[in-house]
DSSP file (Angstrom, degrees, kcal/mol; ACC not computed):
  #  RESIDUE AA STRUCTURE BP1 BP2  ACC     N-H-->O    O-->H-N    N-H-->O    O-->H-N    TCO  KAPPA ALPHA  PHI   PSI    X-CA   Y-CA   Z-CA
    1    1 A M              0   0    0      0, 0.0     2,-0.3     0, 0.0     0, 0.0   0.000 360.0 360.0 360.0 124.3  -10.2    6.4   72.1
    2    2 A S        -     0   0    0      1,-0.0     2,-0.3     0, 0.0     0, 0.0  -0.723 360.0-139.5 -94.9 141.5   -7.2    7.4   74.3
    3    3 A R        -     0   0    0     -2,-0.3     3,-0.0     1,-0.0    -1,-0.0  -0.730  21.3-112.8 -96.1 147.4   -6.6   10.9   75.4
    4    4 A T        -     0   0    0     -2,-0.3     3,-0.1     1,-0.1    -1,-0.0  -0.637  40.5-111.7 -74.1 131.0   -3.2   12.5   75.5
    5    5 A P        -     0   0    0      0, 0.0     2,-0.1     0, 0.0    -1,-0.1  -0.325  37.5 -96.3 -64.6 147.3   -2.2   13.2   79.1
    6    6 A R        -     0   0    0      1,-0.1     3,-0.1    16,-0.0    47,-0.0  -0.406  27.3-160.0 -63.2 135.0   -2.0   16.8   80.2
    7    7 A R  S    S+     0   0    0      1,-0.2    15,-2.0    -2,-0.1    16,-0.5   0.628  73.2  12.1 -89.6 -16.8    1.5   18.2   80.0
    8    8 A Y  E     -A   21   0A   0     13,-0.3     2,-0.4    14,-0.2    13,-0.2  -0.980  60.9-142.0-156.1 162.2    0.7   21.1   82.4
    9    9 A V  E     -A   20   0A   0     11,-2.3    11,-2.6    -2,-0.3     2,-0.5  -0.999  13.7-160.5-131.4 132.9   -1.8   22.4   84.8
   10   10 A I  E     -A   19   0A   0     -2,-0.4     2,-0.5     9,-0.2     9,-0.2  -0.960   5.6-171.0-116.8 130.4   -2.7   26.1   85.2
   11   11 A D  E     +A   18   0A   0      7,-2.9     7,-2.5    -2,-0.5     2,-0.4  -0.970  22.2 175.3-117.7 112.7   -4.4   27.5   88.3
   12   12 A A  E     -A   17   0A   0     -2,-0.5     5,-0.2     5,-0.2     2,-0.2  -0.907  18.8-178.4-126.7 147.2   -5.5   31.1   87.7
   13   13 A T        -     0   0    0      3,-3.2    20,-0.2    -2,-0.4    -2,-0.0  -0.608  53.1 -86.7-119.8-173.2   -7.4   33.9   89.5
   14   14 A E  S    S+     0   0    0     -2,-0.2    19,-0.1     1,-0.2     3,-0.1   0.769 127.4  30.6 -66.6 -24.4   -8.2   37.3   88.3
   15   15 A H  S    S+     0   0    0      1,-0.2     2,-0.3    17,-0.1    -1,-0.2   0.520 123.8  18.1-116.0  -8.8   -4.8   38.6   89.6
   16   16 A S        -     0   0    0      2,-0.0    -3,-3.2    13,-0.0     2,-0.3  -0.980  51.9-154.8-157.3 166.0   -2.4   35.7   89.3
   17   17 A A  E     -AB  12  30A   0     13,-2.3    13,-2.5    -2,-0.3     2,-0.4  -0.986   2.2-162.8-149.1 139.0   -1.6   32.4   87.7
   18   18 A V  E     -AB  11  29A   0     -7,-2.5    -7,-2.9    -2,-0.3     2,-0.4  -0.984  10.8-165.6-120.1 132.2    0.5   29.4   88.6
   19   19 A V  E     -AB  10  28A   0      9,-2.5     9,-2.6    -2,-0.4     2,-0.4  -0.953   2.0-167.2-120.5 139.7    1.5   26.8   86.0
   20   20 A R  E     -AB   9  27A   0    -11,-2.6   -11,-2.3    -2,-0.4     2,-0.4  -0.989  18.2-134.2-130.3 132.0    2.9   23.4   86.8
   21   21 A C  E     -A    8   0A   0      5,-2.0     3,-0.3    -2,-0.4   -13,-0.3  -0.684   9.1-154.4 -79.5 133.4    4.6   20.9   84.5
   22   22 A T  S    S+     0   0    0    -15,-2.0   -14,-0.2    -2,-0.4    -1,-0.1   0.485  90.4  57.6 -87.9  -1.8    3.3   17.4   85.0
   23   23 A R  S    S+     0   0    0    -16,-0.5    -1,-0.2     1,-0.1   -15,-0.1   0.582 118.8   6.3-101.8 -13.1    6.5   15.8   83.7
   24   24 A C  S    S-     0   0    0     -3,-0.3    -3,-0.1     2,-0.2    -1,-0.1  -0.914  86.7 -88.4-156.6 177.0    8.9   17.4   86.1
   25   25 A P  S    S+     0   0    0      0, 0.0    -3,-0.1     0, 0.0     0, 0.0   0.431  76.7 131.0 -77.2   2.6    9.0   19.6   89.2
   26   26 A W        +     0   0    0     -6,-0.1    -5,-2.0    17,-0.0     2,-0.3  -0.236  30.4 176.8 -61.7 141.6    9.0   22.9   87.2
   27   27 A R  E     -B   20   0A   0     -7,-0.2     2,-0.3     2,-0.0    -7,-0.2  -0.980  10.8-161.8-140.2 153.2    6.6   25.7   88.2
   28   28 A G  E     -B   19   0A   0     -9,-2.6    -9,-2.5    -2,-0.3     2,-0.4  -0.964   2.6-157.2-134.2 153.4    6.0   29.2   87.0
   29   29 A F  E     +B   18   0A   0     -2,-0.3     2,-0.3   -11,-0.2   -11,-0.2  -0.986  20.2 157.2-130.1 139.9    4.2   32.2   88.4
   30   30 A S  E     -B   17   0A   0    -13,-2.5   -13,-2.3    -2,-0.4     3,-0.1  -0.924  48.3-114.7-150.2 176.7    2.7   35.2   86.5
   31   31 A H  S    S+     0   0    0     -2,-0.3     2,-0.3   -15,-0.3     3,-0.1   0.384  97.1  36.4 -97.9   2.1    0.2   37.9   86.8
   32   32 A S  S  > S-     0   0    0    -15,-0.2     4,-1.7     1,-0.1   -15,-0.2  -0.994  74.0-125.4-151.8 154.4   -2.0   36.7   84.0
   33   33 A K  H  > S+     0   0    0     -2,-0.3     4,-2.1     1,-0.2     5,-0.2   0.865 109.7  57.3 -67.0 -36.8   -3.1   33.4   82.6
   34   34 A S  H  > S+     0   0    0      1,-0.2     4,-1.7     2,-0.2    -1,-0.2   0.882 106.8  48.6 -64.6 -36.8   -1.9   34.2   79.1
   35   35 A V  H  > S+     0   0    0      2,-0.2     4,-2.5     1,-0.2    -1,-0.2   0.883 108.0  55.3 -67.9 -38.0    1.6   34.8   80.4
   36   36 A A  H  X S+     0   0    0     -4,-1.7     4,-2.4     1,-0.2     5,-0.2   0.900 106.3  51.3 -61.5 -40.5    1.5   31.5   82.2
   37   37 A Y  H  X S+     0   0    0     -4,-2.1     4,-2.0     1,-0.2    -1,-0.2   0.907 110.8  48.0 -62.4 -40.9    0.6   29.7   78.9
   38   38 A R  H  X S+     0   0    0     -4,-1.7     4,-2.1     2,-0.2    -2,-0.2   0.881 110.2  52.8 -67.7 -36.5    3.6   31.4   77.3
   39   39 A Q  H  X S+     0   0    0     -4,-2.5     4,-2.2     1,-0.2    -2,-0.2   0.940 111.8  44.0 -62.3 -47.5    5.9   30.4   80.2
   40   40 A V  H  X S+     0   0    0     -4,-2.4     4,-3.0     1,-0.2     5,-0.2   0.851 110.1  56.6 -69.9 -31.9    4.8   26.7   80.0
   41   41 A A  H  X S+     0   0    0     -4,-2.0     4,-2.1    -5,-0.2    -1,-0.2   0.940 109.2  46.0 -61.4 -46.0    5.1   26.8   76.2
   42   42 A A  H  X S+     0   0    0     -4,-2.1     4,-2.7     2,-0.2     5,-0.3   0.906 113.8  49.7 -63.1 -41.2    8.8   27.9   76.5
   43   43 A H  H  X>S+     0   0    0     -4,-2.2     4,-2.8     2,-0.2     5,-0.9   0.945 110.9  47.9 -62.7 -49.2    9.4   25.3   79.2
   44   44 A L  H  X5S+     0   0    0     -4,-3.0     6,-2.2     1,-0.2     4,-0.6   0.887 116.0  45.5 -60.6 -38.8    7.9   22.4   77.1
   45   45 A Y  H  X5S+     0   0    0     -4,-2.1     4,-0.6    -5,-0.2    -2,-0.2   0.943 121.1  35.3 -69.1 -49.3    9.9   23.5   74.1
   46   46 A R  H  <5S+     0   0    0     -4,-2.7    -2,-0.2    -5,-0.2    -3,-0.2   0.891 128.7  29.1 -76.5 -40.9   13.3   24.0   75.7
   47   47 A V  H  <5S+     0   0    0     -4,-2.8    -3,-0.2    -5,-0.3    -2,-0.1   0.889 133.0  25.2 -91.1 -42.5   13.3   21.3   78.4
   48   48 A H  H  <<S-     0   0    0     -5,-0.9    -3,-0.2    -4,-0.6    -2,-0.1   0.456  88.5-131.5-105.9  -1.9   11.2   18.5   77.0
   49   49 A D     <  +     0   0    0     -4,-0.6     2,-1.1    -5,-0.3    -4,-0.2   0.844  54.3 150.3  51.9  36.0   11.5   19.1   73.3
   50   50 A D     >  +     0   0    0     -6,-2.2     4,-2.1     1,-0.2    -1,-0.2  -0.714  14.2 168.8-100.6  82.8    7.7   18.7   73.1
   51   51 A Y  H  > S+     0   0    0     -2,-1.1     4,-2.2     1,-0.2    -1,-0.2   0.841  72.3  53.8 -66.7 -36.1    6.9   21.0   70.2
   52   52 A K  H  > S+     0   0    0      2,-0.2     4,-1.9     1,-0.2    -1,-0.2   0.930 111.6  43.5 -67.1 -46.0    3.3   19.9   69.8
   53   53 A A  H  > S+     0   0    0      2,-0.2     4,-2.1     1,-0.2    -2,-0.2   0.880 113.0  53.5 -66.4 -37.8    2.4   20.7   73.4
   54   54 A A  H  X S+     0   0    0     -4,-2.1     4,-2.2     1,-0.2    -2,-0.2   0.909 108.4  49.4 -63.2 -41.9    4.3   23.9   73.3
   55   55 A E  H  X S+     0   0    0     -4,-2.2     4,-2.3     1,-0.2    -1,-0.2   0.898 109.5  52.3 -64.8 -40.0    2.4   25.0   70.2
   56   56 A G  H  X S+     0   0    0     -4,-1.9     4,-1.8     1,-0.2    -1,-0.2   0.895 110.0  48.2 -62.3 -40.4   -0.9   24.1   71.9
   57   57 A A  H  X S+     0   0    0     -4,-2.1     4,-1.3     2,-0.2    -1,-0.2   0.886 110.0  52.4 -67.8 -38.6    0.0   26.2   74.9
   58   58 A R  H  < S+     0   0    0     -4,-2.2     3,-0.3     1,-0.2    -2,-0.2   0.908 109.3  49.4 -62.9 -41.5    1.0   29.1   72.6
   59   59 A R  H  < S+     0   0    0     -4,-2.3    -1,-0.2     1,-0.2    -2,-0.2   0.872 108.7  53.2 -65.1 -36.7   -2.4   29.0   70.8
   60   60 A A  H  <        0   0    0     -4,-1.8    -1,-0.2     1,-0.3    -2,-0.2   0.774 360.0 360.0 -69.4 -25.7   -4.2   28.9   74.2
   61   61 A A     <        0   0    0     -4,-1.3    -1,-0.3    -3,-0.3    -2,-0.2   0.505 360.0 360.0 -64.8 360.0   -2.4   32.1   75.3
């Protein structure tokens, strides 16, 4: 069974979150993990046309 590669990585603390796209050099910064998920969802949708990954990130938010 093959796994789908991660489209993004989120590193979060209690006070901040950094999200990184694994397909390009894009990064985002926010003050909460839920906002970071919404940022990467918008990025995946607009830049990479990856609707499935964007929807997954929105659900995780």
